[in-house]
N, C-alpha and C positions, 0 to 999 in steps of 0.2 A: 503495502500498498505504497508505502515514504516513498519508495520510487514513483511509483505516480504520479504524487504529487513536483518529486523534483525535478521531472521530466517537463511538466505542467507550466516552472512558472521560466524555465529558459524558453521557452517556444513563446511567451509573454517580452522576454528582454529581447528576444530576437527581432522583432521588429522597428520601423524607426515609423517615428511620431509625427508628421508632417505638419501639425498644426500654428507652432511656430511659426516655419518656414512661409508658406501660408500669408499669416499676420503680415510678416516683416514683405512681401512679396506686397501684395494689398497698402500698404502704407507707403510703403515705394509710390507705387501708382497715386493715386492720392496725390498724395505732392507733385510727382511730374504735371501732372493733372490742373492740376491748382496754380504752379510758377509756369509754363506756360505762356508764352504771350506768341499771340494772333497776329499777322499781319492783314492788317484788311485795303483789300485792292477796292480798284474804282467798274468794275468791271468790264470792262474792254482793255483791249491792250495798244498798249500808249510805249509812242518811239520818242523819249522824254529829251531834250535837247542838254550839249552837254555844258557846266560853267566851273572852272575853274576853287570858289568861292558855293561851292555846292556844304551842305549843314544839314545833317540827321535834322528830323523831325518827329520827336515817338508824342509830340504832349495831339497832333491830329486828330481829332476824335470823326472828322466827315473827310469820301474824299470827292473829290467835283474831276470828274474828266471831259478833255472835247475832244475829240478826236478831226484826227485833218478836213474827214468831209462838213465840221462844222458844227455833231451833234454832240448836243452837251450831255451829260450822265451824273448822277445825285444817285451817287449808294450803288450804282447795280443797275440803276433807271432810266431810260433815256428820261427827259422833258426838257421841253420847249427852251430855250434860251432868255425868252423875256418873262422868264418866270421862276428861273430856280434861282433865282431868290428867297420866293416863300416858299417852295422845294426845303431849303436851309433850312430857315427859320421856323421851320413844323420837327422839323426830324434833332436842327443842330438845340435847341432850349434857348438857357441863356447866358451857354458861358463851353469853352471850348473852339480850335480852330477848325476852322478849313484847309485843306490842303486842293489846288488847284493843280489837275497832271495833263499840261496841252500837250498834244503833237508839238514834233519838233514843223509840221508841215501845216500846220493852223496859221488861220486869223492874226496877227494883233488886234485886230479891229476884235474881231469876239473873244478874244481873251481879255480885249480893256471893257467891255461891253459886259461880260459875266463879274468883272472884278466893280464894277465901277450895282447890277442892279444882287452880290454880297451886300457889301457899305452903307446902302441902302439896305434893304434886311434889316440893320444893326450886327453884324454880321464883320470884329473889330481887328480879329486875328484872323490873315489870313496870306501865304506865304503855295509859290508856285513851285513844283514840286519840277527840279535836276541834274541827272545823275554827276559825278565827279569826272571830271578828264579834266587834260593838262588845257595850258591855249598852245 
C-alpha cells in the first residue's frame, strides 16, 4: 500500500504548472497593448514635399489631406474644400492641432484656401506635413 502512494505522489510532481507562465504572458500582452502608439493617417496616399527644416509633430489630433487632383480628405473621408472648416471643427472640439498633408503636385491656392477655412473655424494650431530631406 505504501508503495502505491509514493508512485502517485511522484506522478504529480512531474507535471509542470503553466499558470504562472500564462499570467506573465497576459500581463506582457496588456502592457504592450497599452503602451503602443498608433499612427493616424489621412486615408489617401500623399507624396509630401521635402524640407530640411521638417520636425516631428506628435501632438496633432487630426489629419487633413489634399490630393494632386484637388480633393480634400478629413480623417479618411472626402470633404468639400469650402466645408473643411466645419468638418474639422466638429471632429476636433476645443483643443488640438491639425496637420495638413498636401501632395507636392497639389496647388498652393487650394492649400491656402484650406488653411483659411481652418483658421475661420477656430483652429489655432496647424502645420503642413513634409518629409525630412536635404537641400
